[in-house]
KOLKELUM-232207 format. One line per 3 residues: number of its first residue (from 1); for each residue x, y, z of C-alpha. Coordinates in steps of 0.001 Angstrom, whole numbers. Last residue first. Example, Ala and Ser with C-alpha at 12.3 -4.5 7.8 and 13.67 -1.06 7.14 Angstrom:
REM KOLKELUM-232207
2) 13670 -1060 7140  12300 -4500 7800
***
This chain:
REM KOLKELUM-232207
378) 56782 94188 198213  57032 91832 195280  53675 90628 193801
375) 53196 86864 193576  50957 86689 190550  47147 85977 190282
372) 45906 89427 191358  48367 91117 188845  46175 90232 185814
369) 47252 92684 183146  50908 92185 184033  50429 88400 184025
366) 48879 88459 180532  51758 90660 179192  54168 88266 180831
363) 52631 85220 179191  52659 87020 175756  56488 87002 175759
360) 58412 90246 175199  61769 89354 176827  64233 91814 175153
357) 61519 94530 174820  60182 94184 178368  56404 94943 178522
354) 53699 95559 181160  55818 96295 184134  53405 97134 186925
351) 52470 100336 188763  50131 99914 191818  46900 98300 192667
348) 46035 95075 194336  43510 96647 196766  42353 99141 194155
345) 43836 100982 191257  46114 99853 188389  48830 101687 186541
342) 50585 100107 183551  54181 100233 182399  56074 99678 179169
339) 53148 100955 176847  54688 104299 175802  51930 106118 177708
336) 52865 104225 180856  56504 105105 180402  55477 108680 180021
333) 53550 108598 183335  56430 106960 185053  58705 109881 184155
330) 56131 112426 185158  55599 110724 188553  59294 110482 189146
327) 59710 114256 188630  56693 114867 190871  58235 112774 193630
324) 61410 114781 193554  64772 113271 192642  67428 111105 194415
321) 66848 107993 192147  66176 105647 195097  64466 108338 197321
318) 62160 109316 194485  61584 105659 193623  60403 105119 197231
315) 58023 108087 197058  56501 107093 193719  56003 103581 194998
312) 58254 100723 194001  57691 98706 190746  55232 95841 190630
309) 56734 93001 188712  54928 91581 185675  57959 91747 183435
306) 61066 91535 185515  62918 93911 187888  66218 95225 189158
303) 68461 95932 186311  65954 96623 183602  63902 98784 186049
300) 66913 100821 187066  68096 101420 183655  64676 102548 182630
297) 64411 104885 185637  67691 106400 184791  66543 107284 181302
294) 63235 108682 182485  65116 110684 185272  67015 112667 182640
291) 63632 113229 180796  62018 114161 184097  64687 116836 184742
288) 64039 118302 181326  66786 117902 178719  68426 120736 176844
285) 71123 120900 179492  72498 117428 178571  74560 119053 175889
282) 74677 117504 172617  77533 116746 170142  79814 114568 172364
279) 76981 113536 174659  75341 111567 171883  71805 111143 173244
276) 71492 108427 175900  70893 104900 174538  67292 103887 174211
273) 66747 100578 176238  63101 100971 176991  62412 102211 173444
270) 60055 105191 173128  62885 107487 172218  63982 105049 169456
267) 60519 104995 168122  60288 108749 168086  63649 108999 166184
264) 62505 106389 163614  59281 108464 163075  61172 111728 162710
261) 63621 110330 159952  67120 111512 160604  68604 113430 157705
258) 67836 116904 159222  70046 116351 162410  71598 119774 163051
255) 70596 119734 166646  70839 123457 167634  69089 123715 171078
252) 66135 125890 172088  65588 127135 175590  65910 125083 178711
249) 65211 128092 180955  61585 127967 180040  60084 125721 177428
246) 62187 123401 175103  62739 123595 171413  64995 121120 169537
243) 66536 122505 166352  67316 121247 162869  65279 117983 163378
240) 63126 118882 160307  60000 118966 162412  61733 121239 164803
237) 62811 123683 161921  59060 123733 160844  57869 124575 164362
234) 60556 127233 164574  59098 128901 161434  55614 128773 163069
231) 56897 130427 166153  58873 132994 164077  55725 133893 162141
228) 53653 134308 165436  56412 136420 166933  56020 138881 164056
225) 58603 139587 161387  61480 142046 161107  64353 139451 160565
222) 66475 140200 163615  63965 141748 165803  61554 138788 165371
219) 64647 136462 165884  65262 138145 169209  61797 137274 170285
216) 62236 133719 169217  65170 133316 171633  68815 133036 170756
213) 70535 129566 170327  71543 126994 172965  74568 125188 171522
210) 74503 121451 171081  75513 121388 167402  77655 124642 166785
207) 76235 128013 166393  76723 131261 164294  76626 130089 160558
204) 74321 127095 161061  71918 129149 163252  71682 132079 160648
201) 71175 129806 157791  68379 127894 159607  66749 131183 160775
198) 66661 132417 157259  65090 129228 155860  62643 129254 158707
195) 61620 132765 157888  60953 131950 154137  58861 128961 155409
192) 57027 131193 157951  56340 133897 155248  54529 131184 153158
189) 55478 130117 149641  52635 128125 148151  51482 130632 145567
186) 55007 131720 144429  54065 133292 141130  56398 131859 138531
183) 53509 131057 135940  51958 134556 136255  55240 136375 136351
180) 56139 134646 133057  53208 136474 131276  55226 139640 131358
177) 52819 142495 131047  50745 144364 128390  49272 147786 128941
174) 45721 149289 129086  43113 146583 129849  40178 148831 130718
171) 38506 148795 134201  35066 150479 134108  33727 152512 137007
168) 30158 153266 137852  29096 156637 138983  25722 156508 137136
165) 27222 157011 133807  30770 155822 133401  34079 156582 135053
162) 37242 155092 133435  39852 153160 135312  42909 152023 133538
159) 44665 148616 133918  48278 147494 133449  49586 150797 134594
156) 51115 149467 137656  49019 151677 139875  45921 150378 137926
153) 47147 146801 138723  47322 147773 142469  43728 149283 142256
150) 42462 146022 140716  44076 144082 143396  42527 146239 146166
147) 39161 145852 144581  39601 142064 144390  40393 141699 148047
144) 37371 143988 148960  35074 141834 146792  36313 138445 147989
141) 37799 136004 145568  36375 133277 143498  37847 134282 140214
138) 34699 134216 138088  32433 135117 140998  34561 138128 142069
135) 34982 138965 138427  31198 139367 138103  31124 141744 141045
132) 33996 143773 139839  32541 144328 136428  33933 142341 133504
129) 37146 143679 132079  37127 146273 129322  39192 145792 126119
126) 41563 148582 125264  44518 146457 124631  43265 143045 123521
123) 41948 140327 125771  43255 136787 125216  40562 135119 127338
120) 43281 133118 129086  45804 135897 129330  43432 138448 130678
117) 42106 135954 133182  45643 135096 134247  46311 138715 134876
114) 43141 138902 137007  44399 135780 138941  47793 137307 139470
111) 46117 140410 141031  44084 138146 143311  47221 136357 144520
108) 48804 139714 145228  45651 140887 147108  45566 137674 149186
105) 49157 138380 150084  52353 136882 148510  55366 136731 150848
102) 56837 139970 152340  60405 141171 153118  59928 144121 155297
99) 61742 147430 154817  61272 147489 151015  64015 148232 148444
96) 62534 150057 145513  63751 153598 146804  61880 156557 145165
93) 58715 155997 147251  60720 156767 150389  59240 154683 153211
90) 56947 155386 156140  56525 152219 158316  53588 150138 159111
87) 53498 147732 161913  55002 144455 163348  51885 142258 163955
84) 51244 142169 160165  53964 143790 158086  53750 147122 156360
81) 55669 149272 153936  54394 152653 153152  54738 155436 150529
78) 55502 153113 147648  52445 153421 145463  51185 149985 146526
75) 51758 151000 150036  49511 153980 149440  46771 151543 148190
72) 47253 149306 151341  47135 152444 153536  43902 153561 152047
69) 42396 149999 152533  43576 149975 156222  42216 153487 156961
66) 38838 152525 155497  38656 149250 157418  39479 151204 160658
63) 36439 153331 160159  36618 157036 159511  36714 160254 161731
60) 40250 161181 160747  41524 161094 164434  39561 157962 165286
57) 40896 156135 162146  44502 157118 163252  43780 155713 166725
54) 42380 152409 165266  45263 152204 162725  48095 152386 165420
51) 50220 155366 164735  52564 155026 161733  56164 153671 162358
48) 59140 155809 161433  61379 154475 158729  61537 157650 156601
45) 61439 160528 159034  58600 162561 160620  58278 166239 161585
42) 61215 167020 159308  59339 169795 157476  59761 168052 154093
39) 58955 164622 155691  55802 166130 157197  54741 167812 153906
36) 55152 164582 151800  53691 162166 154408  50680 164467 155077
33) 49930 164801 151380  50158 161105 150695  47937 160268 153691
30) 45365 162993 152806  45134 161644 149263  44437 158122 150649
27) 42142 159388 153042  40014 161090 150339  40103 157976 148077
24) 38763 155845 151135  36200 158468 152044  34852 158405 148421
21) 35414 161574 146508  33601 164867 145865  35362 166525 148801
18) 33380 169222 150724  31488 166829 152872  34551 164767 153585
15) 36574 167639 155071  39903 166113 155391  41642 165747 158840
12) 43942 168725 159861  47492 168220 159133  50179 168542 161996
9) 50229 164982 163112  52640 164802 166129  49773 164477 168608
6) 48623 161241 166968  52029 159679 167874  54593 158474 165356
3) 56685 155654 166586  60463 155763 166116  63200 155068 163629
***
Protein backbone atom coordinates (compact mmCIF):
# COMPACT_ATOMS: atom_id res chain seq x y z
CA UNK A 1 0.00 0.00 0.00
CA UNK A 2 1.42 3.37 -1.02
CA UNK A 3 0.57 6.87 -2.13
CA UNK A 4 0.10 7.39 -5.86
CA UNK A 5 1.89 10.49 -7.17
CA UNK A 6 0.68 12.58 -10.07
CA UNK A 7 3.86 11.69 -11.98
CA UNK A 8 2.77 8.01 -11.92
CA UNK A 9 -0.42 8.72 -13.88
CA UNK A 10 0.15 7.47 -17.43
CA UNK A 11 -3.24 8.41 -18.93
CA UNK A 12 -3.72 11.82 -20.53
CA UNK A 13 -6.51 14.06 -19.18
CA UNK A 14 -9.80 13.88 -21.08
CA UNK A 15 -10.51 16.35 -23.87
CA UNK A 16 -13.69 17.89 -22.51
CA UNK A 17 -14.36 19.87 -25.70
CA UNK A 18 -14.59 16.67 -27.75
CA UNK A 19 -16.70 14.71 -25.23
CA UNK A 20 -20.51 15.22 -25.28
CA UNK A 21 -20.74 14.70 -21.50
CA UNK A 22 -20.61 16.84 -18.40
CA UNK A 23 -17.17 17.28 -16.89
CA UNK A 24 -18.19 15.21 -13.89
CA UNK A 25 -19.29 12.28 -16.06
CA UNK A 26 -16.18 12.58 -18.23
CA UNK A 27 -13.93 12.55 -15.15
CA UNK A 28 -15.82 9.53 -13.78
CA UNK A 29 -15.22 7.59 -17.00
CA UNK A 30 -11.58 8.71 -17.02
CA UNK A 31 -11.04 7.53 -13.41
CA UNK A 32 -12.51 4.09 -14.14
CA UNK A 33 -10.44 3.67 -17.32
CA UNK A 34 -7.27 4.83 -15.55
CA UNK A 35 -7.78 2.40 -12.66
CA UNK A 36 -8.45 -0.55 -14.97
CA UNK A 37 -5.45 0.08 -17.26
CA UNK A 38 -3.09 0.96 -14.39
CA UNK A 39 -4.01 -2.15 -12.39
CA UNK A 40 -3.58 -4.33 -15.48
CA UNK A 41 -0.13 -2.83 -16.21
CA UNK A 42 0.86 -2.98 -12.48
CA UNK A 43 1.48 0.78 -12.32
CA UNK A 44 -0.77 0.86 -9.24
CA UNK A 45 -2.14 -1.77 -6.86
CA UNK A 46 -5.37 -2.27 -4.98
CA UNK A 47 -4.99 -0.54 -1.62
CA UNK A 48 -2.91 2.36 -2.96
CA UNK A 49 -4.02 5.86 -1.94
CA UNK A 50 -5.08 8.33 -4.62
CA UNK A 51 -3.20 11.63 -4.97
CA UNK A 52 -4.65 14.56 -3.05
CA UNK A 53 -7.85 15.77 -4.69
CA UNK A 54 -6.60 19.35 -5.35
CA UNK A 55 -3.53 17.95 -7.18
CA UNK A 56 -5.66 15.52 -9.16
CA UNK A 57 -8.07 18.35 -10.03
CA UNK A 58 -5.19 20.50 -11.28
CA UNK A 59 -3.87 17.64 -13.43
CA UNK A 60 -7.28 17.13 -15.07
CA UNK A 61 -8.07 20.83 -15.32
CA UNK A 62 -11.29 20.72 -13.29
CA UNK A 63 -12.47 21.93 -9.89
CA UNK A 64 -11.92 19.98 -6.67
CA UNK A 65 -15.69 19.66 -6.32
CA UNK A 66 -15.93 17.93 -9.71
CA UNK A 67 -13.20 15.45 -8.71
CA UNK A 68 -14.87 14.83 -5.37
CA UNK A 69 -18.28 14.10 -6.92
CA UNK A 70 -16.74 11.83 -9.57
CA UNK A 71 -14.84 9.86 -6.90
CA UNK A 72 -18.03 9.47 -4.86
CA UNK A 73 -19.83 7.99 -7.85
CA UNK A 74 -16.89 5.70 -8.61
CA UNK A 75 -16.96 4.67 -4.95
CA UNK A 76 -20.62 3.66 -5.32
CA UNK A 77 -19.51 1.50 -8.24
CA UNK A 78 -16.89 -0.18 -6.06
CA UNK A 79 -13.68 1.33 -7.50
CA UNK A 80 -12.67 3.40 -4.46
CA UNK A 81 -13.09 3.48 -0.72
CA UNK A 82 -12.62 6.76 1.14
CA UNK A 83 -12.52 8.05 4.66
CA UNK A 84 -12.38 11.73 5.67
CA UNK A 85 -8.94 12.85 6.93
CA UNK A 86 -7.46 9.45 5.94
CA UNK A 87 -7.70 9.35 2.14
CA UNK A 88 -9.15 7.43 -0.81
CA UNK A 89 -7.84 3.99 -1.74
CA UNK A 90 -8.22 2.00 -4.93
CA UNK A 91 -10.22 -1.18 -4.36
CA UNK A 92 -11.22 -4.22 -6.36
CA UNK A 93 -14.87 -3.75 -7.43
CA UNK A 94 -15.30 -7.54 -7.36
CA UNK A 95 -14.67 -7.65 -3.59
CA UNK A 96 -17.56 -6.50 -1.41
CA UNK A 97 -15.50 -5.95 1.75
CA UNK A 98 -14.45 -2.32 2.12
CA UNK A 99 -11.15 -1.00 3.41
CA UNK A 100 -12.75 1.54 5.73
CA UNK A 101 -15.79 0.92 7.89
CA UNK A 102 -18.15 3.85 7.39
CA UNK A 103 -21.18 5.19 9.10
CA UNK A 104 -24.04 6.80 7.23
CA UNK A 105 -23.16 9.88 5.20
CA UNK A 106 -25.44 12.70 4.03
CA UNK A 107 -25.70 10.93 0.69
CA UNK A 108 -26.72 7.64 2.36
CA UNK A 109 -29.34 9.43 4.45
CA UNK A 110 -30.70 11.19 1.36
CA UNK A 111 -30.92 7.87 -0.51
CA UNK A 112 -33.01 6.46 2.34
CA UNK A 113 -35.29 9.51 2.22
CA UNK A 114 -35.85 8.91 -1.50
CA UNK A 115 -36.75 5.28 -0.78
CA UNK A 116 -39.09 6.42 1.98
CA UNK A 117 -40.73 8.85 -0.47
CA UNK A 118 -41.30 5.96 -2.91
CA UNK A 119 -42.89 3.88 -0.14
CA UNK A 120 -44.99 6.69 1.34
CA UNK A 121 -46.46 7.67 -2.03
CA UNK A 122 -46.77 4.03 -3.13
CA UNK A 123 -45.11 4.64 -6.50
CA UNK A 124 -45.46 1.86 -9.04
CA UNK A 125 -42.68 0.47 -11.21
CA UNK A 126 -42.17 2.81 -14.15
CA UNK A 127 -43.43 5.90 -12.30
CA UNK A 128 -41.25 9.02 -12.57
CA UNK A 129 -39.96 10.84 -9.49
CA UNK A 130 -40.34 14.60 -9.13
CA UNK A 131 -37.54 16.69 -10.56
CA UNK A 132 -34.39 17.06 -8.45
CA UNK A 133 -35.22 20.63 -7.45
CA UNK A 134 -38.68 19.66 -6.23
CA UNK A 135 -37.31 16.62 -4.37
CA UNK A 136 -34.77 18.86 -2.60
CA UNK A 137 -37.65 20.90 -1.20
CA UNK A 138 -39.76 17.86 -0.30
CA UNK A 139 -36.93 15.96 1.42
CA UNK A 140 -35.15 19.06 2.79
CA UNK A 141 -31.70 18.06 1.51
CA UNK A 142 -29.06 19.87 -0.51
CA UNK A 143 -29.08 19.71 -4.31
CA UNK A 144 -25.61 18.18 -4.60
CA UNK A 145 -26.31 15.64 -1.84
CA UNK A 146 -29.56 14.58 -3.51
CA UNK A 147 -27.92 14.25 -6.91
CA UNK A 148 -25.26 11.93 -5.47
CA UNK A 149 -27.98 9.92 -3.71
CA UNK A 150 -29.97 9.57 -6.93
CA UNK A 151 -26.84 8.44 -8.81
CA UNK A 152 -26.20 5.84 -6.09
CA UNK A 153 -29.77 4.52 -6.46
CA UNK A 154 -29.26 4.36 -10.22
CA UNK A 155 -26.12 2.28 -9.64
CA UNK A 156 -28.17 -0.05 -7.42
CA UNK A 157 -30.71 -0.40 -10.22
CA UNK A 158 -33.56 0.99 -8.12
CA UNK A 159 -33.87 4.04 -10.37
CA UNK A 160 -33.29 4.56 -14.07
CA UNK A 161 -32.22 7.81 -15.69
CA UNK A 162 -33.90 8.78 -18.97
CA UNK A 163 -33.04 11.79 -21.10
CA UNK A 164 -35.78 14.18 -22.15
CA UNK A 165 -36.04 17.12 -24.50
CA UNK A 166 -33.90 20.08 -23.58
CA UNK A 167 -31.24 17.91 -21.91
CA UNK A 168 -33.35 17.26 -18.84
CA UNK A 169 -33.09 13.92 -17.02
CA UNK A 170 -36.04 12.02 -15.60
CA UNK A 171 -35.55 9.44 -12.83
CA UNK A 172 -37.86 6.44 -13.15
CA UNK A 173 -38.66 3.98 -10.37
CA UNK A 174 -37.33 0.77 -11.92
CA UNK A 175 -36.86 -1.99 -9.29
CA UNK A 176 -38.36 -2.78 -5.88
CA UNK A 177 -36.19 -2.83 -2.76
CA UNK A 178 -36.33 -4.18 0.77
CA UNK A 179 -38.48 -1.78 2.80
CA UNK A 180 -36.89 -3.06 6.03
CA UNK A 181 -33.66 -1.23 5.14
CA UNK A 182 -35.52 2.07 5.45
CA UNK A 183 -36.78 1.31 8.96
CA UNK A 184 -33.45 -0.11 10.17
CA UNK A 185 -31.33 2.73 8.78
CA UNK A 186 -28.88 3.80 11.56
CA UNK A 187 -29.54 7.55 11.42
CA UNK A 188 -28.11 8.28 14.86
CA UNK A 189 -25.03 6.05 14.65
CA UNK A 190 -21.87 8.11 14.41
CA UNK A 191 -18.41 6.95 13.40
CA UNK A 192 -17.10 8.25 16.73
CA UNK A 193 -19.54 6.01 18.63
CA UNK A 194 -18.57 3.01 16.51
CA UNK A 195 -14.88 3.75 17.08
CA UNK A 196 -15.47 4.22 20.83
CA UNK A 197 -16.99 0.73 21.02
CA UNK A 198 -14.02 -0.75 19.17
CA UNK A 199 -11.57 1.10 21.42
CA UNK A 200 -13.40 -0.12 24.51
CA UNK A 201 -13.26 -3.75 23.36
CA UNK A 202 -9.56 -3.42 22.48
CA UNK A 203 -8.67 -1.79 25.81
CA UNK A 204 -10.57 -4.35 27.91
CA UNK A 205 -8.90 -7.19 26.02
CA UNK A 206 -5.32 -5.88 26.19
CA UNK A 207 -5.04 -3.86 29.43
CA UNK A 208 -5.67 -4.05 33.14
CA UNK A 209 -7.21 -1.23 35.23
CA UNK A 210 -4.51 1.34 35.95
CA UNK A 211 -2.47 0.60 32.80
CA UNK A 212 -1.47 3.36 30.43
CA UNK A 213 -2.97 2.64 27.00
CA UNK A 214 -1.69 3.42 23.50
CA UNK A 215 -1.92 6.92 22.06
CA UNK A 216 -4.77 8.26 19.93
CA UNK A 217 -2.46 8.34 16.90
CA UNK A 218 -1.92 4.60 17.27
CA UNK A 219 -5.68 4.05 17.48
CA UNK A 220 -5.98 5.95 14.16
CA UNK A 221 -3.69 3.43 12.47
CA UNK A 222 -5.33 0.49 14.23
CA UNK A 223 -8.89 1.32 13.12
CA UNK A 224 -8.24 3.31 9.91
CA UNK A 225 -9.98 6.48 11.10
CA UNK A 226 -8.95 10.10 11.48
CA UNK A 227 -7.45 11.64 14.62
CA UNK A 228 -10.58 13.76 15.00
CA UNK A 229 -12.75 10.63 15.12
CA UNK A 230 -10.49 9.01 17.73
CA UNK A 231 -10.50 12.19 19.83
CA UNK A 232 -14.32 12.24 19.79
CA UNK A 233 -14.39 8.54 20.67
CA UNK A 234 -11.97 9.13 23.55
CA UNK A 235 -14.23 11.88 24.84
CA UNK A 236 -17.15 9.42 24.90
CA UNK A 237 -15.08 6.84 26.81
CA UNK A 238 -13.97 9.53 29.27
CA UNK A 239 -17.60 10.44 29.90
CA UNK A 240 -18.36 6.77 30.56
CA UNK A 241 -15.41 6.59 33.00
CA UNK A 242 -13.82 3.81 30.94
CA UNK A 243 -10.61 5.82 30.50
CA UNK A 244 -9.02 8.89 32.04
CA UNK A 245 -7.16 11.11 29.57
CA UNK A 246 -4.30 13.36 30.63
CA UNK A 247 -2.05 15.58 28.51
CA UNK A 248 1.63 15.06 27.83
CA UNK A 249 3.63 12.28 29.44
CA UNK A 250 0.75 11.30 31.70
CA UNK A 251 -1.13 9.74 28.78
CA UNK A 252 -4.44 7.92 29.04
CA UNK A 253 -5.23 5.43 31.82
CA UNK A 254 -7.69 2.54 31.69
CA UNK A 255 -10.15 3.05 34.56
CA UNK A 256 -12.92 0.52 33.91
CA UNK A 257 -15.42 2.38 36.06
CA UNK A 258 -18.53 2.60 33.81
CA UNK A 259 -21.09 2.21 36.61
CA UNK A 260 -20.00 5.20 38.67
CA UNK A 261 -22.18 8.26 38.15
CA UNK A 262 -20.11 11.14 36.87
CA UNK A 263 -21.78 13.78 39.04
CA UNK A 264 -21.15 11.74 42.17
CA UNK A 265 -17.53 11.33 41.15
CA UNK A 266 -17.11 15.06 40.58
CA UNK A 267 -18.74 15.79 43.95
CA UNK A 268 -16.32 13.40 45.64
CA UNK A 269 -13.33 15.02 43.96
CA UNK A 270 -14.48 18.41 45.22
CA UNK A 271 -14.72 17.15 48.77
CA UNK A 272 -11.97 18.46 51.05
CA UNK A 273 -11.71 15.03 52.66
CA UNK A 274 -11.69 12.96 49.48
CA UNK A 275 -9.82 9.75 49.98
CA UNK A 276 -7.01 9.04 47.55
CA UNK A 277 -8.00 6.95 44.50
CA UNK A 278 -7.78 3.21 45.11
CA UNK A 279 -4.04 2.60 44.83
CA UNK A 280 -4.61 -1.14 44.38
CA UNK A 281 -6.32 -0.58 41.04
CA UNK A 282 -4.95 2.78 39.85
CA UNK A 283 -1.38 3.93 39.39
CA UNK A 284 -0.51 7.33 40.84
CA UNK A 285 1.31 8.14 37.63
CA UNK A 286 -1.90 9.32 35.94
CA UNK A 287 -2.16 12.30 38.32
CA UNK A 288 -0.60 15.68 37.60
CA UNK A 289 1.82 17.00 40.21
CA UNK A 290 -0.69 19.64 41.28
CA UNK A 291 -3.33 16.92 41.76
CA UNK A 292 -1.05 14.98 44.09
CA UNK A 293 -0.25 18.25 45.87
CA UNK A 294 -3.96 19.06 46.13
CA UNK A 295 -4.52 15.92 48.20
CA UNK A 296 -1.54 16.75 50.45
CA UNK A 297 -2.63 20.37 50.79
CA UNK A 298 -6.12 19.34 51.93
CA UNK A 299 -4.63 17.10 54.61
CA UNK A 300 -2.28 19.87 55.73
CA UNK A 301 -5.16 22.36 56.05
CA UNK A 302 -7.40 20.00 58.00
CA UNK A 303 -4.57 19.16 60.43
CA UNK A 304 -3.22 22.66 61.01
CA UNK A 305 -5.98 25.23 60.44
CA UNK A 306 -9.60 26.16 61.13
CA UNK A 307 -12.27 27.92 59.06
CA UNK A 308 -11.45 31.62 58.73
CA UNK A 309 -7.69 31.06 59.06
CA UNK A 310 -5.30 32.61 56.62
CA UNK A 311 -3.13 29.91 55.13
CA UNK A 312 0.64 30.43 54.57
CA UNK A 313 1.90 32.16 51.44
CA UNK A 314 2.55 30.26 48.22
CA UNK A 315 6.28 30.25 48.88
CA UNK A 316 5.84 29.01 52.46
CA UNK A 317 3.48 26.26 51.33
CA UNK A 318 5.94 25.24 48.60
CA UNK A 319 8.63 24.76 51.25
CA UNK A 320 6.24 22.92 53.59
CA UNK A 321 4.96 20.55 50.88
CA UNK A 322 8.33 20.30 49.09
CA UNK A 323 6.99 21.27 45.64
CA UNK A 324 7.31 24.26 43.33
CA UNK A 325 5.46 27.53 43.87
CA UNK A 326 3.56 27.12 40.58
CA UNK A 327 2.34 23.69 41.65
CA UNK A 328 1.03 25.09 44.94
CA UNK A 329 -0.58 28.02 43.16
CA UNK A 330 -2.50 25.65 40.86
CA UNK A 331 -3.66 23.49 43.77
CA UNK A 332 -4.80 26.53 45.75
CA UNK A 333 -6.58 27.89 42.67
CA UNK A 334 -8.54 24.64 42.36
CA UNK A 335 -9.58 24.80 46.02
CA UNK A 336 -10.73 28.38 45.47
CA UNK A 337 -12.84 27.26 42.49
CA UNK A 338 -14.33 24.47 44.62
CA UNK A 339 -15.34 27.02 47.26
CA UNK A 340 -13.05 25.88 50.12
CA UNK A 341 -10.64 28.83 49.94
CA UNK A 342 -11.04 32.47 49.05
CA UNK A 343 -8.34 34.91 47.90
CA UNK A 344 -8.51 38.55 48.90
CA UNK A 345 -6.29 41.50 47.94
CA UNK A 346 -5.21 44.56 49.82
CA UNK A 347 -3.65 45.24 53.21
CA UNK A 348 -5.48 42.38 54.87
CA UNK A 349 -5.31 40.17 51.79
CA UNK A 350 -4.23 36.58 51.42
CA UNK A 351 -5.89 33.20 51.04
CA UNK A 352 -8.44 32.24 53.69
CA UNK A 353 -10.31 29.04 54.50
CA UNK A 354 -13.91 29.60 53.51
CA UNK A 355 -15.55 26.29 54.31
CA UNK A 356 -14.74 23.15 56.31
CA UNK A 357 -17.17 20.30 55.54
CA UNK A 358 -17.17 18.78 59.02
CA UNK A 359 -17.67 22.14 60.68
CA UNK A 360 -19.70 24.20 58.20
CA UNK A 361 -21.19 26.88 60.38
CA UNK A 362 -22.46 30.16 58.97
CA UNK A 363 -20.36 32.12 61.42
CA UNK A 364 -17.17 30.74 59.96
CA UNK A 365 -18.29 31.66 56.46
CA UNK A 366 -19.06 35.20 57.60
CA UNK A 367 -15.67 35.50 59.32
CA UNK A 368 -13.85 34.20 56.26
CA UNK A 369 -15.56 36.83 54.10
CA UNK A 370 -14.68 39.57 56.61
CA UNK A 371 -11.04 38.87 57.52
CA UNK A 372 -10.49 42.41 58.82
CA UNK A 373 -12.44 41.61 62.00
CA UNK A 374 -10.69 38.35 62.88
CA UNK A 375 -7.38 37.72 64.54
CA UNK A 376 -5.37 36.56 61.53
CA UNK A 377 -2.53 34.13 62.22
CA UNK A 378 0.87 35.14 60.93
